[in-house]
N, C-alpha and C positions, 0 to 999 in steps of 0.2 A: 504494499500500499504506500502511496505517496505521502510524503509529509504535507500537512495542510496548513493553510495560513488565512488570515483576515486582516483587512486593512481598515483603519478608522481615520478618516479625514476630519479634522476639527477646525471650525472656523466660520463665523457668521459671514465673513467676506466671500466664501464659496457659495453659500446658500442664497446670498443676496445678488450674486452675479457680478460683484465688484472685481473679483479675482477669478480667473480660470484655473481650475486644479490641473497641475501637470504631475503631481507626485504619485497619485494612484496608478496612472498609465506607466510611468517609469518602473514603479515597483512591481506591477503585474508582469511586465515584460522581462524584468531581471529575474524574478522569482521563477517564472516559467522556464527560463533558460538554465536556471539552477535545478530544475526538477521538482519544484515545490508547487503544490496545487492551491491556487488562490480560490477560496470558496465564497468569500463575501466581501464586499466594500460597503462601508457605511459613511455617510457624510452628515455630520452633526454640528449643531451650533455650540458656542461656547458656554455651555450650561453645566455647571458642576455635577448635579445628580445624574444628568443624561450621560456625560463622559464616563462617570463611575459605573453606571448601568451597562453601557456598551462594552467597556473594558472588561468587566466582570464576565459577561456572557461570552464574549470572544475568547477570553482566556480559557474558559472552560471547554469551548467547542473546538478550538483549533490548536495545532502544535506551536505556531508562531503567530504573534499579533504585532503589527506595525502601526504606530500612531504618527500622524503628521500634523504640526501645527500646535500653537498655544503653549510654547515653552519659553517665551521671552519674559521680560521684566515688567510688562504693563498690566493694567487692571483686568483685561480680558484673557490674559494667558493663564488658564485654569487647568491645563492638562496634568500637571503634576499633582495638583490637589485632588483632581478627579481619579487619578490612578491610585493615590494614597487611599482615597475613600473606598475604591473598589476592593482593595486588599486589607482593609481595616488597619492601616498604618498611619503613623503620624508623619508629618513633614519635619525633616531635620536639616541642618546645615552640614553638607558634606565637606569635610576638611580638605580633601585632595581637589575637589572641584573648586573651592574657594582659593586654593593656592594657584590653580591654573588660571582662574580669572584675574587674581591680583597680578600675576606675572604678564598676562595678556594686555590688560588696560594699564598697568603701571601707574604713572603719575596722573593719568586721566580717569582713574577709577572713582566711581561715585557709589553710594550705598545701593542705588537701585540696580546696579550691575550685579551685585552679590546675590540678589534674589534668585539669580540662575543657578546658584550653588544649593538651593533648597530643593530637596528631592525626597520621595518616600523612604522611610526607614527600611534598610535592606536592600536599596538599590545598589546595582554594581556597574562599574565602568567598563565598557568593552571598546577595544580598538583605539585607545588613545596613544599617547607617546609623541614626543617631539613638539612640533607647533600645532599638532592636531587636537582638537576637543573630542573627547571620547563620546561614544554612544552611551546613553543611560538606559539600563534594562531593569525591569522589575518582573520577577517570576519569568514568564515567557513573552513579555511584552517589551518590545524594543521602541524607544521613544525618539522620534526625529523632529526637527524643526520644520516650519512650513516653507522656507525659502528653497526653491528647487535645487539651486546650485550647491547649497550647503548640504542638503539631504543627499544628493547624488554623490558628493565627495565622501560623506560619512558612510553611506551604504556600501560604496565600492571598497571601502577599507575593511568591512567586516563580512562581505558577501559570502566568502568561502565557508563561513560557519554554518551556512544553510544548504550547502550543496548536497544533492541527493542524486539517486539514479536518474539519468536524463530521460526526457520524453523524445520520442522519434515521431516524425511527421511525414505523411505522404499527402500530396495534393492531386485532385483530378479536376480538370476544367471541361465543362460541357456547354454546348450550344443546344439548350433544351428548355422545357418547362418543369418546374418543380413537381407539378402534379404527375408527370410521366415517370418520375423516379421515386415518388413517395413510398410505394409498396416495396420496391427494391431495398430502400434504406431501412424500412421497418424490419424486413425479414433478415437483413444483415445483422442488425443488432440483436435479433433473436438468436442468431447463431454465434455471435461474438459479443457477449454482454459487457465485456470489459473494455470494449472499444470506445474511444471518444470520437464521436462522429459529428461533423457539422456540415450544414448546407447553407450556402450564402448566395442569394440571388443578386444579379447585377442588372441595371437598366441602361439601355443605350450603349452597350458594348458590342461592337460588331464581331468580335472574336469569340467570346464566350459570354454565357448568361448565368452560369452557375459555377460556383467553386465549392468543391467537396474537400473537406479535410478529415483525415484519419490520423489518430494519435494513439500511441501506447508506449509504456516503458519496456515492452517486449518486442524487439524487432521482428522475430519470427512470427509472432502472433499477428502483428501488423501486416506483414507481407501476405500472410494467408488470407487475411480479410480483404485486402486490396486486390489479390488475385480473384477472389470470389466476386467482388463488386464488379471488376472490369469484365469478367465473363458474363455477368447478367446484363450489364449495360450493352454489350454487344448483341445480345439476344433481341433487344428491341430497337436495334439499328441506331443507337446513339454512339457516336465515335468520340472517345476523348480527344481533347484539343491540346496540342503542345504549345506552351507559351514561353 
């Protein structure tokens, strides 16, 4: 079984349309490449009880949880408090984080900056060192900032922690109508229940109108399913298109 994960995007600015989320898309793609199955994405506002509820439920449901947003020094940065509430922990000043912040800001340090050293009791630091700020983790929850450039640098620094057996992908392109192949796909899944099978229609594409994707962590299983599919497509005179 693949390792599972959930992503919680936190921020009023996402739900109000002021900011377009880039982080969930980045994480989904990276985690898929690592062999991790993303099962759910939630986008929630900066509300303490709601953050706590989502983190608690995600943590129980998935192997890994990734949060983005709400970790700065301002009034609406409630992620740390919400995660502490989710695990019935208090917020403490983390000595190592405080030292990192004092070194980073040096003479420009103000009290507000030190709020970013306040984390749930029991939090651990992952992937720090040198000039890099570590990722803060609590239980199976990995806490990231909302700024995409910073999130990406931090994730890339620790991504190998999550590597699992990879997914293998096969694609078939058809010039057809989905109704023509619906029964074939249904029957294929009956024979290969562990196959991840997707059908995606395209409009106004002169080369193909459907892309089929077949995925599995077992390449032999995947190729047997692909051979069966191609054989059945040929029976109704639908020819796969090479692109």
